[in-house]
C-alpha positions in Angstrom: 0.0 0.0 0.1 1.5 3.3 -1.0 2.1 5.7 1.8 1.7 8.8 -0.6 -1.9 9.1 -1.6 -2.8 11.3 -4.6 -4.9 13.4 -2.4 -3.4 14.4 1.0 -4.7 16.6 3.8 -1.3 16.7 5.4 -0.3 20.1 3.8 -3.6 21.7 4.7 -3.5 24.3 7.6 -5.0 22.7 10.8 -7.7 25.3 10.9 -8.7 24.4 7.4 -8.7 20.5 8.3 -11.0 21.2 11.3 -13.4 23.3 9.2 -13.5 20.7 6.4 -14.0 17.9 9.0 -16.8 19.7 10.8 -18.7 20.5 7.6 -18.2 17.0 6.2 -19.2 15.3 9.5 -22.3 17.4 9.7 -23.2 16.6 6.2 -22.5 12.9 6.7 -24.6 12.8 9.9 -27.4 14.7 8.2 -27.4 12.5 5.1 -27.6 9.3 7.2 -30.3 10.8 9.3 -32.3 11.7 6.3 -32.1 8.0 5.3 -33.5 7.2 8.7 -30.4 5.1 9.8 -29.9 4.6 13.5 -27.0 6.4 15.2 -26.6 8.7 12.1 -24.9 11.4 14.1 -22.4 8.9 15.3 -21.9 6.7 12.2 -21.7 9.6 9.7 -18.9 11.6 11.5 -17.0 8.4 12.2 -16.8 7.3 8.6 -15.9 10.9 7.4 -13.2 10.9 10.1 -11.8 7.5 8.9 -11.5 9.0 5.3 -9.8 12.1 6.8 -7.3 10.0 8.8 -6.5 7.8 5.8 -6.1 10.9 3.7 -3.3 12.3 6.0 -5.2 14.6 8.3 -2.9 15.7 11.1 -5.6 16.9 13.5 -6.9 14.7 16.3 -10.1 15.1 18.4 -9.1 16.4 21.9 -9.5 13.6 24.4 -11.5 15.8 26.8 -14.1 16.3 24.1 -14.2 12.4 23.6 -14.6 12.0 27.4 -17.4 14.6 27.7 -19.1 12.9 24.8 -19.0 9.7 26.7 -20.4 11.4 29.8 -23.3 12.7 27.8 -24.1 9.2 26.5 -23.9 8.0 30.2 -26.6 10.6 31.1 -28.7 9.5 28.2 -28.6 5.9 29.3 -29.3 6.9 32.9 -32.5 8.5 31.7 -33.8 5.0 31.0 -33.0 3.6 34.4 -35.9 3.0 36.8 -36.2 0.7 39.9 -38.1 -1.9 37.9 -35.3 -1.9 35.2 -32.6 -2.4 38.0 -34.6 -5.2 39.5 -35.0 -7.0 36.2 -31.2 -6.8 35.7 -30.6 -8.2 39.2 -32.8 -11.2 38.5 -31.0 -11.9 35.2 -27.4 -11.9 36.6 -26.8 -15.6 35.8 -27.8 -15.2 32.2 -25.7 -12.1 31.8 -22.7 -14.1 33.3 -23.3 -16.8 30.8 -23.5 -14.4 27.9 -20.3 -12.7 29.0 -18.4 -15.9 29.3 -19.7 -17.0 26.0 -18.6 -13.8 24.2 -15.1 -14.1 25.7 -14.8 -17.7 24.7 -15.9 -16.9 21.1 -13.2 -14.0 20.9 -10.6 -16.5 22.1 -11.7 -18.9 19.3 -11.5 -16.3 16.6 -8.1 -15.1 18.0 -6.8 -18.6 17.5 -8.2 -18.6 13.9 -6.2 -15.4 13.2 -3.1 -17.0 14.5 -3.3 -20.2 12.5 -4.8 -18.7 9.2 -4.1 -14.9 9.4 -0.4 -14.9 10.2 -0.9 -12.7 13.3 1.2 -13.4 16.5 -0.6 -15.1 19.5 -0.4 -12.1 21.9 -1.4 -9.5 19.2 -4.3 -11.5 18.1 -5.6 -12.1 21.6 -5.4 -8.5 22.6 -6.7 -7.2 19.2 -9.8 -9.4 19.4 -10.4 -8.8 23.1 -13.9 -7.3 23.4 -13.1 -4.5 25.7 -12.4 -0.8 25.6 -9.9 -0.2 22.7 -7.7 2.2 24.5 -7.5 0.0 27.6 -6.8 -3.1 25.4 -4.0 -1.3 23.6 -2.2 -0.2 26.7 -2.4 -3.6 28.3 -1.2 -5.2 25.0 1.9 -3.0 24.9 2.7 -3.9 28.5 2.3 -7.6 27.5 4.8 -7.2 24.6 2.3 -7.2 21.8 2.5 -4.9 18.7 0.5 -1.9 19.8 -0.1 -0.6 16.2 -1.6 -3.9 15.0 -3.7 -4.3 18.2 -5.0 -0.8 17.8 -5.9 -1.3 14.2 -7.6 -4.6 14.9 -9.6 -3.0 17.9 -10.9 -0.1 15.8 -11.5 -2.1 12.6 -13.8 -4.4 14.8 -15.4 -1.3 16.3 -16.2 0.1 12.8 -17.5 -3.3 11.7 -19.7 -3.6 14.8 -21.2 -0.1 14.4 -21.9 -0.7 10.7 -23.6 -4.1 11.4 -25.3 -2.7 14.5 -26.8 0.2 12.6 -28.0 -2.2 10.0 -29.5 -4.7 12.5 -31.1 -1.7 14.3 -32.6 -0.4 11.1 -34.0 -3.8 10.3 -35.3 -4.8 13.7 -35.6 -1.5 15.7 -38.8 0.2 16.8 -40.7 1.4 13.6 -41.0 5.1 13.5 -38.8 5.7 16.7 -37.4 9.2 16.7 -33.6 9.3 17.1 -32.8 9.8 20.8 -31.6 13.2 21.7 -33.2 14.9 18.7 -36.6 15.4 20.3 -37.4 18.3 22.7 -37.0 17.9 26.3 -39.8 16.4 28.3 -42.3 18.9 29.7 -41.5 17.8 33.2 -37.8 18.6 32.8 -37.1 22.1 33.9 -34.0 24.2 34.4 -33.8 22.9 38.0 -33.3 19.3 36.6 -31.4 20.4 33.4 -28.5 22.2 35.2 -27.7 19.3 37.6 -27.9 16.8 34.6 -25.3 19.0 32.7 -23.1 19.3 35.8 -23.0 15.5 36.3 -21.2 15.2 32.9 -17.9 17.0 33.8 -18.0 15.9 37.5 -18.5 12.2 36.5 -15.7 12.4 33.8 -13.2 13.9 36.3 -14.2 11.4 39.0 -13.8 8.4 36.6 -10.6 9.4 34.9 -8.7 6.5 36.3 -11.4 3.8 35.7 -11.9 1.9 32.4 -14.8 3.6 30.6 -15.2 5.7 33.7 -16.1 8.9 31.8 -19.2 7.0 30.7 -20.0 4.8 33.8 -19.6 7.4 36.5 -22.1 9.9 35.1 -24.4 7.0 34.3 -24.2 5.5 37.8 -24.6 8.9 39.6 -27.4 10.0 37.3 -29.3 6.7 37.6 -28.9 6.7 41.4 -30.3 10.3 41.7 -33.1 9.6 39.4 -34.2 6.3 41.0 -34.0 8.1 44.4 -36.3 10.8 43.1 -33.8 13.6 43.7 -34.0 14.8 40.1 -35.3 14.0 36.7 -32.5 13.8 34.1 -32.7 15.8 30.9 -30.4 17.2 28.2 -30.9 19.9 25.5 -31.7 18.4 22.2 -28.6 19.7 20.5 -26.2 18.2 22.9 -26.5 14.4 22.2 -25.7 14.8 18.5 -22.5 16.8 19.3 -21.5 14.1 21.7 -22.2 11.3 19.2 -20.1 13.3 16.6 -17.2 13.9 19.0 -17.0 10.1 19.8 -17.3 9.2 16.1 -14.5 11.6 15.0 -12.3 10.4 17.8 -12.6 6.9 16.7 -12.3 7.7 13.0 -9.2 9.9 13.3 -7.4 7.0 14.9 -7.0 5.5 11.5 -4.0 6.9 9.6 -2.2 5.9 6.4 1.0 4.9 8.2 -0.8 2.4 10.4 -2.8 0.9 7.7 0.3 0.6 5.5 1.9 -1.3 8.4 -0.9 -3.8 8.6 -2.2 -3.7 5.0 -1.5 -7.5 4.3 -3.2 -8.5 7.5 -6.2 -6.2 7.1 -8.4 -8.7 5.1 -7.8 -11.3 7.9 -8.7 -8.6 10.6 -12.0 -7.7 8.9 -12.9 -11.4 8.3 -12.1 -12.1 12.0 -14.2 -9.2 13.2 -17.2 -10.3 11.0 -17.0 -13.9 12.1 -16.9 -12.8 15.8 -20.0 -10.6 15.2 -21.9 -13.4 13.5 -21.1 -15.8 16.3 -22.1 -13.3 18.9 -25.4 -12.8 16.9 -26.1 -16.5 17.1 -25.4 -16.6 20.8 -27.6 -13.5 21.2 -30.5 -15.4 19.6 -30.3 -18.2 22.0 -29.9 -15.9 25.0 -32.9 -13.9 23.9 -34.9 -16.9 24.0 -33.8 -17.7 27.5 -34.4 -14.1 28.7 -37.6 -13.6 26.9 -36.2 -10.2 25.5 -36.1 -8.7 22.1 -33.2 -9.9 19.9 -31.8 -6.3 19.2 -31.2 -5.6 22.9 -29.5 -8.9 23.5 -27.5 -8.6 20.3 -26.3 -5.1 21.3 -25.4 -6.5 24.8 -23.4 -9.3 23.4 -21.8 -7.9 20.3 -18.0 -7.1 20.7 -18.2 -3.4 20.2 -17.1 -0.5 22.3 -19.2 0.4 25.4 -20.0 3.9 24.2 -20.8 2.9 20.7 -23.3 0.2 21.9 -24.8 2.6 24.4 -25.4 5.1 21.5 -27.1 2.5 19.4 -29.1 1.1 22.3 -30.5 4.6 23.1 -31.1 5.5 19.5 -33.1 2.3 18.7 -35.1 2.4 22.0 -33.4 -0.9 23.1 -33.1 -2.1 26.6 -30.1 0.2 27.5 -29.9 -1.1 31.0 -29.3 -4.7 29.8 -26.9 -3.5 27.1 -24.7 -1.4 29.5 -24.8 -4.0 32.2 -23.6 -6.9 30.0 -21.0 -4.7 28.1 -19.6 -3.3 31.5 -19.5 -6.9 32.9 -17.6 -8.1 29.9 -15.2 -5.1 30.0 -14.0 -5.8 33.4 -13.9 -9.5 32.7 -11.5 -8.8 29.8 -9.4 -6.6 32.0 -9.1 -9.2 34.7 -8.4 -12.2 32.5 -6.9 -10.7 29.3 -3.3 -11.3 30.2 -3.9 -14.9 31.2 -5.8 -15.8 28.0 -3.2 -14.0 25.9 -0.5 -16.3 27.4 -2.7 -19.4 26.7 -3.2 -18.4 23.1 0.6 -17.9 22.7 1.1 -21.3 24.1 -1.5 -22.9 21.8 0.1 -20.9 18.9 3.5 -22.3 19.6 2.1 -25.8 19.5 
């Protein structure tokens, strides 16, 4: 793969790159929204940012903007949390544990396939296919001696595949005529007295969760849900804020792709994409079985089991009116499961690869 594309943004001034990105991201989100695709304001900016990154853009979405976007998504999910929802989750703990274990086992199986047939080293394949937070997986992989660039590419390729498939599944199986979350006006009962605390929870939760995996999303979610269930306040956000949060997260993910990294992994890219798709299909099959056990709709269980990013799945769950509580509970359980067991399973895959 050539490292000098015919069209390059590298020579453009940073201000012009930002202007072009914002205009193109807004147009992409608006176009997908016009087509009634779920998560249009996340998917459109993400795909635009991927193109910008591959075309040599030198700009990067500031990490605080990404974290604040996650916090906003946390508040959106917390809006759906009620006491009955929490009780239902508590009663389904054994099924969630089974689903989490099954997803981890499937990711290990696909990792072995990439080692045997894709020419990727055992440790790199294990961390690259680990269904956890991409940034945490890359950091842990580098500590474990894996190739950080390949792991990062595998993680973000899988996230893009998961988002594309998730948006398609949501479009085919979601609630007909559901208005995208965050684009409707505030509920009549939500006034300034509730709106101000809701907005304040976002930066406070982001700061408090700075040292936790996905803490920028989880801390505002947990604090907001606790306050709402306790009847202290009714959560609400202005209608213009969620699309901005979705766009910030999408651009952050998309700009992580660059030509140098893709050139480094170009020969392995087809295997990465095939591995991601195979894992998604296997998780979808397991979701179908688990949905029968839980008696829940397939889309909610699919989003809960699919190996995507916590924030991306939260956005799709909110936007398609799925069971956001179930999705976040299972995704969070799996995230901590990967963090606790990732190094052990990486060593096992390396041992099997050597055999």
